[in-house]
N, C-alpha and C positions, 0 to 999 in steps of 0.2 A: 688545824690552823696553819701549821708549817707548810703543808701541801698547798693550801689555798694561797699562801704568801708566795710560794715558788711559782705557781701557775700565773699569779698576777704579775710578778716580775718578768716572767717569760713573755707574757702577752704585751707588756709595756715595751720591752726590748724589741719585739716584733713590730710594734707600731712605730717605734723610732726608725727601724729599718725601712718601713714603708715611706716615711717622710724623707729619709736620706736618699733612697732610691729615686723617689720622685724628683728631688732637688738635683740629683746627679744627671738627669736627662734634660735639664733646663739650662740653656746657655745664659750665663750670668749669675746663676745661683749655685752654691756649693753644698754638697752633702755634709761636709765638715761643719758648715754653719748650723745645719739642722742638728747635728750631733752635739754641738756646743749649747744650742738653745734648750735641747731636751735633757741636758745634764749628763751625757754619757761620753763626752769627748775625751777627757783625760784617761778614763779607764780604757777606752777603745785604743788610743794611741799607745798606751803602756802595754796593753795586751798584745797588740800586733808586734811591738818591738821585742817581746819576749819569745816570739816564734823562731825556732831554728829547726834544721833538718837533722839534728844529731840522732834522733830516734831511728832514722833510716839506717845509719851506720851500725847502730847497735842491733837492729833487726837483721841486717845482712850478716852480721857476725854471730847471729843466733842468741844474743843476749836479750831475751824478751823482757825480763824484769826491768832492765835498765831502759829499754825502749818505752815500756809502759810508764816508767817514772818520768821520762822526758815529756811524754804526751800529757801527763797530768798537770804540767806547768801551763798548758794551753787553756785559755779561758773559754771552754766550750759552752758554758752557760750563757756567755755573751755572744759568741760567734754564730752558733746554730740559729737561734731565732732572728738575730740581726741580719745575717746573710739571706735567710729565707724571706724576710721582709723586703730587703733591697732587691733581691732577684725578682720577686713578684711585681714590685713597683716598676722596675726597669722594663720588664716584658710587657706590662699593661700600659704604662704611661708613654711608652715610645710611640704608640699609635695615637694616643690623645694629643701629645705634643705636636706631632706632625700636622694634625688637623688644626689645632689652635694657632700655631705659628703661621699657617697658610691662610686661614679664614679670618681670624681675629688678631692680626699681628700687633697693632698698636695697644689695644687693651691688655693683651697677654704680656707684652713687655712692660706695660705700666704696672701690672700686678707684680712682676719681677722687681721693678724699681722700688715699690713699697716694701717688698720682702727684704731686699738688700739694705735699704736705708734703716729699717727698724733693726735688722740684724747687726748693723754697724754700731748702733746705740747699745745693743745688748753686749757685744764684745768689748765695748769701751768700759763697761762696768768692771772688767777684769784687769784694767790698767790701774795700778796702785795709786799713782799720782801724776799730775801733768808737769813733770820736770823737763829740763832741757834734753836729757837723753831720750825720754819717751816721745817728746815732740819731734825730735830729729828723726827717729825711726818711723813715726807716723807720716811725716812729710816724705821720707824716702819711699815708703809703701805707696803713698798717694801718687807721687810722680811716676814711679815704676808702673803702676796700674794704668794710669792715663796714657802713657806712651805705649804700653803693651796692648791695650784695647784698640789703639789706633793702628796697629799693624794690619797689613793686608794678608788675607789667607795665602798660605804657601801652596803653590800648585804641585802637589805631590800625587803619586799614583796610589793604587790600592793593592799593592802586592803584599804578601804575607809578612815579609820583614818590616815594611812600613807600618802595617797594622800592629805588629808586635811592639815596635818602638812607640807608636801612638798610645798604646795601652800603658806602657811604662810611664810616659810623661803625664798622661791625663790623670792617672790614679793619684799621683803626687798632688795634683791640684785638687782632686776631689776630696781629699782628707784635710785640706787647708781651708779654714773659714775665710771667705773673701775671694778665693780663686776658684773659678768654675771649670771643672774638668770637661764639661760639654763645650765651653768656649774654647778651651785648648784644642779640642777636636775640630771645632770650626776653623781655627787658625791653621791646623794641619790638613784641612780639606778632607777630614774623615767623618764629620758629624752625620751628615745625611746618609753617607754610605753605611755607617754602622747602625743607624736607625733602621735603614732598609734591611740590613743583615739580621737585625733582631726581629723585625716584622715578618721576614721571609724564612726565619730560622736557618740561616746559613751556618751550619754547625762548625765547619773548619775555621771560618773567619772569627766566630765568637770564641772558640777555644784558644786560638792564637792571641786574640786580644786579651783574654783573661789571663793567659800565661804571662804576657808582658806586664799586665796590671799586678799580678802576684809578685813578680820579681821587683817591680818598682816600689810597691807598698812595703815590702819587707825591708828594703834598704833605706827608704826615706823615713819610715816611722821611727827608726833608731835616732836619727838626727833630731826629729821633731820632739821625741820623748825627752831628749837631753835639753833642748831649748826650753821646753815647758817646765822642766824640773829645776833648771838653773837660771834661766833668763825669761821668766814668764811675762813680766810686765812689758819689757821692750818687745817681746814677740807679739803680744796682744796689741800693742800700739802700732806695730808694723802692719798687722792684719786689719786693724781699723782703717789705716790709710789705704790698704789694698781694696777694701770693700767700698769705700767712698769713691776711689778712683775708677772702679769697675762700673759705677753708675753711668759712665760715659756710653757704655754699650746699649743699655735699654733706652737711654735718652736719645741717642742717635736713631735707633729703630723707631721710637715713638714719633720723633719730629719729622721723619720722612714717610711715615705711613698713616698718620692720624687724619681721620675724616671729621671727627667730632670730639670736642674736648671733654664732654661729660662722661662718656664711657671710660675714657682714660683716667680721669680723676677718681671715679668710683672704684675702678680696678686697683688703682694705686692705694687708695684708702683701705680696701679689703686686704691687700697684701700686707700693708703695715700693721693692721689690726690683727691679722692672723698670727704674726710673730709674737705679738704681745700676749695673745690668748694662749698660744702654745707654751710660752715661757711660764705663764702663771699656772697652767695645768700640770706641767711637768716639774715645777719648782720643788714640790714636796717629794718627788720621786727621783731627785738627782742621785746618781750612783757614784760614790767616791772611787777614785782609780785604784785604791788599795784593795778593793773588793775582789 
C-alpha cells in the first residue's frame, strides 16, 4: 500500500508539472497559478528556497558525508516528477501554442481570459479578510498590472547575455500566480525566439536561458517564501490584483482579432470551468509545504 501511495503521489506531481509547463508557455497565464490551484504552491516555493550549493564546497573538500547530508535537504520527491512534467509540457506545448496563437488567436486568448478570471477567484480565497490593508495591496497589484501590460515590447537583440537575463526575469514571474513568464518574454522581445529555439532544439540558447532561470528562481524564491510565511494575506491580495489587471492582455488581443463572438464566449467558459474542475479534482490531494 505504501508503494502504491508513493507511485500515486509521484504521478500527481508529474501531472501538476504538465499543467505548470503548459501554463508557462502561454502569454497571460502563470505556472505559479497552476501550482496554487493544484495545491502544491507553498511546498514548491519552500522547497526551492531551501536549495543551496553548500554540498559542492563539501564535495570539493572531499567531505562526502556532509555533501550527502546537504543534498538530503532537497525535496527530490517533488523536484524530479515536477520538472519532468514541466519539461515535457514545454517541449510539446511550444509547437501547439505557436499554431493556436496564429490560427485561432481570439478563441485562444478568450480561453486564457477564462483561466485567469477563475484563477483570480481561487487566489482570493487565500485572502483572510477584506480589510483596508488587503484592499490597498489589491489595488496596487491591479494598477501595476494594468500599466505593465500596456507597455510596448522592448526592442532587444537575442544575444546570449540578453537570453540569460531574460531567463532570470521570466522565471520570477513564472512562479508568481498572476504574472505570466511568457508575457515577460513577450515584453523583452524573446518569446517567439525562445519558442523557435525550443522547436528547433537550439541547445546553447536553451541552456543559457535555463542557467539564468536557475539563478533567478533560487534568489527570488527566498523572498517569496518569507512573504508567504509572514505576510500571506496581503501577498495574496496583491496577486489577486495582478491577475485581474493582466486580463487587459487577453481582452486587447480578443477585441482586435475577434471574427465571431460565440467561439470566444465558449472558449472563455471552457477556460473558466477548467480551473474549477482542476481545483475540485486536486483539492483532496493538496500537499502541505511542511511535507
